[in-house]
C-alpha positions as CSV (number, residue, x, y, z in Angstrom):
1,M,0.0,0.0,0.0
2,P,1.2,3.5,-0.8
3,E,2.1,5.8,2.1
4,S,-0.6,8.3,2.9
5,S,-1.0,11.8,4.4
6,E,-3.9,13.9,5.5
7,Y,-2.7,16.9,3.5
8,V,-0.1,16.8,0.7
9,V,1.4,20.1,-0.5
10,V,3.0,20.0,-4.0
11,G,5.8,22.5,-4.3
12,A,8.3,23.8,-1.8
13,G,8.5,27.4,-2.8
14,L,7.3,30.4,-0.7
15,A,3.6,29.6,-1.1
16,G,3.9,25.9,-0.6
17,A,6.2,26.2,2.4
18,A,3.9,28.8,4.0
19,T,0.8,26.5,3.5
20,A,2.6,23.5,5.0
21,W,3.7,25.7,7.9
22,Q,0.2,26.9,8.6
23,L,-1.3,23.4,8.3
24,A,1.3,21.7,10.5
25,L,0.9,24.6,13.1
26,R,-2.7,23.6,13.4
27,G,-1.8,19.9,14.1
28,H,-2.5,18.4,10.7
29,D,-0.6,15.5,9.1
30,V,1.3,17.2,6.3
31,T,3.7,16.0,3.6
32,I,5.5,18.4,1.3
33,L,6.5,17.1,-2.2
34,E,9.3,18.9,-4.1
35,R,10.6,17.8,-7.5
36,T,14.2,19.0,-6.7
37,R,14.8,20.8,-3.5
38,A,13.1,23.6,-1.5
39,A,13.5,27.1,-3.1
40,A,14.9,25.5,-6.2
41,H,17.1,27.8,-8.4
42,D,14.9,27.2,-11.5
43,G,11.7,28.3,-9.7
44,S,10.3,31.5,-8.4
45,S,11.4,31.5,-4.8
46,H,15.2,31.2,-4.9
47,G,17.8,33.7,-3.8
48,S,18.1,36.5,-1.3
49,A,16.3,39.4,-2.8
50,R,12.5,40.1,-3.1
51,I,10.8,43.4,-2.4
52,F,8.6,43.9,0.6
53,R,6.5,47.0,0.2
54,Y,3.2,48.5,1.2
55,A,2.6,50.8,-1.8
56,Y,-0.2,49.5,-4.0
57,P,-2.7,51.4,-6.1
58,D,-5.4,49.0,-4.7
59,E,-6.1,49.5,-1.0
60,F,-7.0,45.8,-0.7
61,Y,-3.3,44.8,-1.3
62,T,-1.9,47.4,1.0
63,R,-4.1,46.2,3.9
64,A,-3.1,42.6,3.0
65,V,0.6,43.5,3.3
66,I,-0.1,44.9,6.8
67,E,-1.8,41.6,7.8
68,S,1.1,39.6,6.2
69,R,3.7,41.6,8.1
70,E,2.2,40.3,11.4
71,L,2.8,36.8,10.2
72,W,6.3,37.6,9.0
73,D,7.0,38.8,12.6
74,E,5.7,35.6,13.9
75,L,8.0,33.6,11.7
76,D,10.9,35.8,12.7
77,H,10.1,35.1,16.3
78,A,9.8,31.4,15.8
79,S,12.9,31.0,13.7
80,G,15.1,33.5,15.4
81,L,15.9,35.2,12.1
82,E,15.3,38.6,10.5
83,L,13.9,37.6,7.1
84,I,13.1,41.2,6.0
85,T,15.9,43.6,6.0
86,P,14.6,47.2,6.3
87,C,15.7,49.7,3.7
88,G,12.5,51.6,2.7
89,A,11.1,52.1,-0.8
90,V,10.6,54.8,-3.4
91,D,7.9,54.8,-6.1
92,Y,8.0,57.3,-8.9
93,G,7.5,57.8,-12.6
94,P,4.6,59.3,-14.6
95,E,2.7,56.0,-14.7
96,R,3.4,55.0,-11.1
97,Q,1.1,57.8,-9.7
98,P,3.0,58.4,-6.4
99,E,0.3,60.9,-5.2
100,H,-2.4,58.2,-5.5
101,L,-0.2,55.7,-3.7
102,A,0.3,58.2,-0.9
103,R,-3.5,58.5,-0.5
104,I,-3.8,54.8,-0.2
105,L,-1.0,54.6,2.4
106,A,-2.5,57.5,4.4
107,A,-5.9,55.7,4.5
108,A,-4.2,52.5,5.7
109,G,-2.1,54.3,8.3
110,V,1.2,53.4,6.8
111,E,4.1,55.8,7.4
112,H,5.2,57.7,4.2
113,E,6.3,60.9,2.7
114,L,5.5,62.5,-0.7
115,L,8.6,64.3,-2.0
116,S,9.3,66.5,-5.0
117,A,11.8,65.2,-7.5
118,A,14.3,67.8,-6.3
119,E,13.8,66.8,-2.6
120,A,14.2,63.2,-3.5
121,R,17.4,63.8,-5.6
122,E,18.9,65.6,-2.6
123,R,18.2,62.7,-0.3
124,W,19.2,60.0,-2.9
125,P,21.6,61.6,-5.3
126,H,22.4,58.2,-6.9
127,I,18.9,58.1,-8.4
128,A,17.7,60.5,-11.2
129,F,14.1,61.0,-10.2
130,D,11.8,62.3,-13.0
131,T,8.6,62.9,-11.0
132,A,7.3,63.3,-7.4
133,V,8.4,60.4,-5.2
134,L,6.6,58.4,-2.6
135,W,8.9,57.2,0.2
136,H,7.8,54.7,2.8
137,P,10.4,53.5,5.3
138,G,8.6,50.3,6.4
139,A,9.6,48.6,3.1
140,G,12.6,46.2,2.8
141,V,14.1,43.2,1.2
142,I,12.9,39.6,1.8
143,D,15.5,36.8,1.8
144,A,13.3,34.4,-0.2
145,E,15.4,31.2,0.1
146,S,15.9,31.7,3.9
147,S,12.2,32.3,4.3
148,V,11.3,29.1,2.5
149,N,13.7,27.1,4.6
150,A,12.5,28.8,7.8
151,M,8.8,27.9,7.1
152,I,9.7,24.4,6.2
153,E,11.8,24.1,9.3
154,Q,8.7,25.3,11.4
155,A,6.4,22.9,9.5
156,V,8.8,19.9,10.2
157,K,9.1,21.0,13.8
158,H,5.3,20.6,14.1
159,G,5.3,17.2,12.5
160,A,5.4,17.7,8.7
161,R,7.7,15.8,6.4
162,L,9.5,17.0,3.3
163,L,10.2,14.7,0.4
164,T,12.6,16.1,-2.2
165,G,13.3,14.6,-5.6
166,W,9.5,13.9,-5.9
167,N,8.2,15.1,-9.2
168,V,4.4,14.9,-9.3
169,S,3.3,13.8,-12.8
170,R,-0.4,13.4,-12.2
171,V,-3.1,13.2,-9.5
172,E,-6.0,10.7,-9.6
173,K,-9.2,10.6,-7.5
174,R,-9.3,7.5,-5.4
175,G,-12.4,7.0,-3.2
176,T,-12.7,9.9,-0.8
177,G,-9.1,11.0,-1.4
178,Y,-6.4,11.2,-4.1
179,R,-3.4,9.3,-5.3
180,L,-0.3,11.2,-6.5
181,F,2.1,9.7,-9.0
182,S,5.7,10.7,-9.4
183,G,7.6,10.7,-12.7
184,G,9.1,7.4,-11.6
185,W,7.2,4.6,-9.7
186,E,6.4,6.3,-6.4
187,T,2.9,7.0,-5.3
188,L,1.4,8.7,-2.3
189,D,-2.2,8.8,-1.1
190,A,-3.7,12.0,0.3
191,G,-7.0,13.1,1.8
192,N,-6.5,16.6,0.5
193,V,-4.0,18.0,-2.0
194,I,-2.7,21.6,-2.3
195,I,-1.0,22.3,-5.6
196,S,1.5,25.2,-5.4
197,A,3.6,24.4,-8.4
198,G,4.5,27.9,-9.6
199,G,5.5,28.0,-13.3
200,W,4.9,24.3,-13.6
201,L,1.2,24.7,-12.9
202,P,0.1,25.3,-16.5
203,S,1.6,21.9,-17.6
204,L,0.2,20.1,-14.5
205,L,-3.4,21.4,-14.7
206,G,-4.4,18.8,-17.3
207,H,-3.2,16.0,-15.1
208,L,-5.4,16.9,-12.1
209,P,-8.9,15.5,-11.5
210,L,-10.6,18.9,-11.7
211,P,-14.2,19.4,-12.9
212,A,-14.4,20.8,-16.4
213,G,-16.4,23.8,-15.2
214,F,-13.7,24.6,-12.7
215,L,-11.0,24.4,-15.3
216,A,-12.9,26.6,-17.6
217,G,-13.3,29.3,-14.9
218,L,-9.6,29.5,-14.1
219,P,-7.9,32.7,-15.2
220,E,-5.5,32.5,-18.1
221,F,-2.0,31.8,-17.0
222,T,1.1,33.1,-18.8
223,V,4.6,32.2,-17.8
224,R,7.6,34.5,-18.5
225,Q,11.2,33.7,-18.1
226,E,12.3,37.0,-16.5
227,Q,15.8,38.2,-16.1
228,A,17.5,40.4,-13.5
229,Y,20.9,42.0,-13.3
230,H,23.2,43.2,-10.6
231,F,25.0,46.5,-11.0
232,R,27.8,47.5,-8.7
233,Y,27.6,50.5,-6.4
234,L,30.1,53.2,-7.6
235,D,30.5,54.3,-4.0
236,P,30.7,51.3,-1.7
237,G,29.9,53.5,1.2
238,S,26.5,54.2,-0.2
239,V,25.2,50.7,0.2
240,A,23.1,51.5,3.2
241,A,21.5,54.5,1.4
242,W,19.9,52.5,-1.4
243,P,16.2,51.8,-1.1
244,T,14.1,49.5,-3.1
245,F,12.4,51.2,-6.0
246,I,9.6,50.9,-8.6
247,H,9.8,53.3,-11.6
248,K,7.1,53.3,-14.1
249,S,7.3,55.4,-17.2
250,A,5.4,55.3,-20.5
251,D,8.0,53.0,-22.2
252,I,9.4,50.8,-19.4
253,Q,8.6,49.7,-15.9
254,T,11.6,48.8,-13.7
255,Y,12.2,47.7,-10.2
256,G,15.4,47.5,-8.1
257,L,16.5,46.4,-4.7
258,P,19.7,45.8,-2.8
259,G,20.9,42.4,-4.1
260,G,22.1,41.1,-0.8
261,R,23.8,37.7,-0.6
262,D,23.0,37.0,-4.3
263,A,25.1,40.0,-5.3
264,G,27.8,39.7,-2.7
265,F,26.3,42.7,-1.0
266,A,28.0,44.9,-3.6
267,G,25.3,45.9,-6.0
268,Q,21.7,46.8,-6.8
269,K,19.4,44.2,-8.5
270,V,17.6,45.9,-11.4
271,A,15.1,44.3,-13.8
272,E,12.4,45.3,-16.3
273,Y,9.0,44.2,-15.0
274,N,7.5,41.6,-17.3
275,G,10.4,42.1,-19.7
276,G,11.0,38.4,-20.3
277,K,9.9,36.1,-23.1
278,F,6.7,34.0,-22.8
279,I,7.1,30.3,-22.4
280,P,4.3,27.6,-22.2
281,S,5.4,26.5,-18.7
282,A,8.5,26.2,-16.6
283,L,9.4,23.1,-18.5
284,Q,10.5,25.2,-21.4
285,Q,12.8,27.7,-19.6
286,T,16.3,27.9,-20.8
287,G,18.0,30.0,-18.1
288,R,19.6,32.1,-20.8
289,V,19.4,35.9,-20.6
290,D,18.1,37.8,-23.7
291,P,20.9,40.2,-24.9
292,E,18.4,42.8,-26.0
293,N,16.9,42.9,-22.5
294,R,20.3,43.1,-20.9
295,S,21.1,46.1,-23.2
296,R,17.8,47.8,-22.5
297,V,18.2,47.5,-18.7
298,A,21.8,48.7,-18.9
299,D,20.7,51.7,-20.9
300,Y,18.1,52.4,-18.3
301,V,20.8,52.3,-15.5
302,R,22.9,54.8,-17.4
303,K,20.0,57.2,-17.7
304,Y,18.3,56.9,-14.3
305,L,20.8,55.3,-11.8
306,P,24.0,57.4,-11.9
307,G,25.1,55.8,-8.7
308,L,25.6,52.4,-10.4
309,D,28.2,51.1,-12.8
310,P,26.0,50.5,-15.9
311,E,27.7,47.2,-16.8
312,P,26.1,44.3,-14.9
313,Y,28.5,42.1,-13.0
314,A,26.0,39.3,-12.4
315,E,22.7,38.2,-13.9
316,T,20.0,35.6,-13.4
317,T,16.7,34.4,-14.7
318,C,13.5,33.6,-12.8
319,L,9.9,32.7,-13.5
320,F,6.8,35.0,-13.4
321,T,3.5,33.2,-13.6
322,N,0.9,35.9,-14.5
323,T,-2.8,36.3,-14.4
324,P,-4.5,39.0,-16.6
325,N,-5.3,41.3,-13.7
326,E,-2.4,40.3,-11.5
327,D,-4.7,38.8,-8.8
328,F,-3.7,35.6,-7.2
329,L,-5.4,32.2,-7.5
330,I,-6.4,30.4,-4.3
331,D,-9.4,28.2,-5.2
332,R,-10.7,24.7,-4.4
333,A,-12.6,21.9,-6.1
334,G,-13.4,19.0,-3.8
335,G,-10.2,18.2,-1.9
336,L,-7.9,19.9,-4.4
337,T,-6.7,23.4,-3.6
338,I,-4.9,25.3,-6.3
339,V,-2.5,28.1,-5.2
340,S,-0.8,30.5,-7.6
341,P,0.4,33.7,-5.9
342,C,1.6,35.0,-9.2
343,S,2.3,38.1,-11.3
344,G,5.6,38.9,-9.7
345,H,4.3,40.3,-6.5
346,G,3.5,37.3,-4.3
347,A,6.6,37.0,-2.1
348,K,5.6,39.6,0.4
349,F,2.3,37.9,1.0
350,A,3.7,34.4,1.4
351,P,2.7,33.8,5.1
352,L,-0.7,35.2,4.5
353,I,-1.2,33.1,1.4
354,G,-0.3,30.1,3.4
355,R,-3.0,31.0,6.0
356,W,-5.6,31.6,3.3
357,A,-4.7,28.3,1.6
358,A,-4.8,26.4,4.8
359,D,-8.2,27.9,5.7
360,L,-9.6,26.9,2.4
361,A,-8.1,23.4,2.3
362,T,-9.4,22.6,5.8
363,G,-12.8,24.3,5.3
364,T,-12.2,26.5,8.4
365,G,-12.1,29.8,6.6
366,E,-12.5,31.7,3.4
367,V,-10.2,33.5,1.0
368,P,-11.0,36.8,-0.7
369,S,-13.5,36.2,-3.4
370,R,-11.3,37.9,-6.0
371,F,-9.0,34.9,-5.8
372,R,-11.7,32.3,-6.4
373,Q,-12.6,33.1,-10.0
374,A,-13.3,29.5,-11.0
375,T,-15.7,28.9,-8.1
376,A,-17.4,32.2,-8.8
377,R,-18.0,31.3,-12.4
378,I,-19.5,27.9,-11.5
379,R,-21.9,29.6,-9.0
380,T,-23.1,32.1,-11.6
381,N,-23.7,29.5,-14.4
């Protein structure tokens, strides 16, 4: 007989690790399956640098960040780590609408300042601001890989088990539960399954026992192979003065953050948001950087970031799994819960996504309706 578990979480990235942590914390029998290793380097949760910020044009997300921060603090306390390094954030550019963001933060009670471009350039001379600037000091940088490992460590501490090298190829309905099959000969039975497969989700959906109506109601997923570059600080003494940033102009949207361990603590990580090529799923990623994108981002650095050497000294690729409106997917059909905290902004919400997914999978709570598009469509048909 195959081994069994009350809850099986597929995928040990940020969302999967957070869900397993929340389930195990509640006393459930949990198994985590990961095709390679936790926070794998060809996934979306590797490395030391993801932005934690409160500034969103939608007040819903700002308030969700506040709630998520409380769970990050709980994880810090449990693990003895500081997983978010504070450095603040600046938002600017004609399409970023810093004045609107300031109103959202004011309504949510988040500390912030709205500065003129001249005031901002005086404070951060290494950045060439072109509009008014929103500054909020509560932002910072998440160490993604350390966060995944901390959540898995807490899950295991509360009784969960992690199986690596376990590549789920399909899931079948069996009686009141499910049977999961690996790419080899292994099987595992589960009462409930949570799929948090990141960029592998599009290729896995057709191998899950989901109702046709549920599948038809899912948002369209697109996967991009993104690329990011590390640019060295011209003044090594300015490292502590660099905030995270989002700059949105009419022709390019970029983001940047201190690169941390990934960049040897010597440079800023800069990328074009959704500047990578489309691929059918993570299975088709190459790990190769597009030279045109490299050139475009380097030109951007020359123009807007005079405090950086415009020649990148390191580069990487990662996966963005996007929905059309950039909302997440946390939905359930029977005992199958699908979790996709996508569109390049899910890292900061990881502990909260884990709580939402655990609530939904156990039937003890709900998730925001905007994340349950498939269920909403079934109910209205």
